[in-house]
N, C-alpha and C positions, 0 to 999 in steps of 0.2 A: 822415841824418835820425834823430833819436832815436825809439826804439820802446819800447812797453811790454813786459811779460814775455811776452805772447803774440804778439809781433812785429807789433802794430798800431801805426800812426803815433801818436805821442804828441801831444796837443793843444799847440799853440804857446803858450808862456808867456814873458814877459819876466822878467828877474831882479828888476826893481823891482816887479813885479805878479804874484807867485805866487798860486796858489789858496790861500785861507785854510783854516785848520784850527781845531778847537775849543781853547780855553784855559779850563780850569776854575779858578775863583778860590775860594780858601779863606781863612778868617780864624781866628786863634787865639782860642779861648774861654777866658778866664781862669778862669771858674767850673768848667768841666769839665776844663780842662787839655788839650783836644784841638783839632785844626784841623778846622773845620766848613765844609761847602760853603756858598758865598754866592751865586755866579752863574756863568753861562757866557758867554764872549765869543768873538769871532772874532780870529784872530791878526793880521789887518790893521787891527783897531781899528774896523771899520765896525759900524753898528747891525745886530743880528741880528733878522731877521723870520722868519715861519713858512716862507716859500719858501726862504730862504737856509739856514735850519736843516735842512730836509729834504734839500736838495742836499748840504750839507756832511756830514750824517749818512750819506747814501747813498755818498758818496765815501770815507767813513771805514770803515764796517763793511758795506757792500753792501746795506743796507736803509734804508728811510725810516721804519720803525716805531720810534718813540722808546723804547718799553719794551724791545723786543728789542735795539735798538742799544745801550742802556745796559748791558744784561746782557752782551753780547758784549765791550764795552769793559772792563767790570769783570773778566770772566774773563781777558782778555788781560793786563790790568794786573797781576793777581795773579802772573803768571809772570815779570815783570820784576824786576830786582835793586835798584831804588831803595829806600831805607830808608823813605820816607814814601809813603803811599797817594796823596796829591795829586800827588807827583812822578811816580809810576808811571802814573797815568791820563793825565796830560798828555803823558808820553812816548809812550804808546800812541796818543793822539789825534793826535800830530804825525807819528808814523812810519807808521802804517797807511795813511793816504791816499797816501803816497809809493809804496806797493806796489800801489795801485789794485785792491783787491778788487772783484770783479764781483758777488758775492752773499755770503750769510751763511757758506756753507761755505768759500769762499776766505778770508773774514775770519778764521775760526777757524784755518785752516791757516797763514795768514800770521802770525797771533798766535803760533802755536807756533814758527814760524821766528824771530820777534823774540825770544821768550823764550830759545830755545836759543842764538842768537847773542849775546844779552846775557850769558847765563851763561858762555859761552865767553870773552868779553872780560873778564869778572870774574876768571876763572881765570888768564888771562894777566897781568892787573894784579897779582894776588896773587903769582904766580910770580916776577914781576920786582921784588918788594920787596927792598931791600938786605939786610934781616935774615933773609930766607927761606933755610932750609937746603937743601942739595942734594937730599935725599930728598923733601921736600915740594915743592920746585921741579919735580922730575921728575914727580911724581904730578899736579901741577896742569897741567903741559904735556900729559900724556897725556889727562887729563880734558877739557882744552880741545879737543884734537884730536877726541875722540869727539863732543863737543857740536857742533863745526863740521861734522863729517861727517853727523851726524843732521840738522842745519839744512839742509845741502845736499840731503839726501834729501827733506826736507819741501818744499823749493822745487821739486824735480823732480816731486813729487806734484802740486803746484799747476799746474805747466806741463802735466803729463799730463792733469790734470782739465780744464784750459782747452782742450786740443786734442781732447778726447773720446777719449783713448787712442791716437790715431793718431801714427805716427812717420814722418818723412820723411827719406830718405837721398838725398844729392846726389852724383851720379856725374859727374866732370869728365873729359872726353876732351881730351888735348892732342896737337896735330898740328903738323908743320912746325916743329919745334924751338920749340914754345911760341907760335907766331904765331897759331894758331887754337885757341880754347878753346870747347868745347861743353859746356854743363851740362845735365844731365837729372835731374829730380826723380822719385823713386819713393816712393810712399806704402807703408805696410805692406801694404795690400790689394793694391796693384799687384805687389809682390814675391811675395806668396803666390799670386796668379793666374799669374804668370810661372813660378813653381816648379812649379805643377800642370801647366802646359802642357808643360814640359820632361819631366816624369815620363810624361805621356801619349805624347810623341814617342819616348821611349826604351823604352817598354814593348812588347815584341814581340807580346804577346797582343792588344794593340789592333789591330795591323796584320793579325794573323791573323783577327781578328773582322771587320775591314773587308773582307778578301779573301773570307771565307766568305759575307758578306752580298751581295757582288757576284755570286757564283756563284748 
C-alpha cells in the first residue's frame, strides 16, 4: 500500500482521476512587453468554485487562507530554476501538492526541498553539456552533490517535524534458521527508559540503599 511521508495510508487515486492542482494562466501584454496574470484554473479542467479553491489551496500550501497561500507559493517559486515567473509558480503549484504539506511550516520546508533539488538537477544538466570542460564539470558535480545532501537533510527535518521528534528503532529477532521472526519496535523514549533501568540495576549503591532501608 502506498503511504505518505509520515507513513500514513495515501488516499486511493486512479491514474485517470488524480487530485487537481492549480494552473496559473498568463498572457503576454504587447504594450508592457511582460507576461501578466489572467486567471487561475484547475489542472483537470473543471470549474473552480470557492470550496474547491480552498481544498486545493490547503492541499498545496497547508492553509486555506488565500493571501497567506499566495505568499507561500510566491516564496517557493522564487527558489526554482525556471527562467519565467509563470513557469516557476506553475511548477510549485504542481509539485507541492505531491509532497502533501500538512501546514504552512511544512509547505515552506518542502519548498526548500524543491528548490534545492531543482538547483541540483540544473547543476547536473550543466555538467553534462558536451562543451563543458573537465574543471567546471567537476565543480558542478560537487555542487550538485552538496545541494542533494542538503535537500535530503531538509526532507529529514520534515519527517522529524511530522513525528514530533520521536524516532522508532525496529529490532528483529530471528530463530530456527529464519523460520520465526519477531519484530519489536522501540521508541526513543522507550530506549531511554530501558537504559535508565539498566543503570539502576548495575549501580551497587542502589542495592546498598535498599538493604539499608530494610534494616
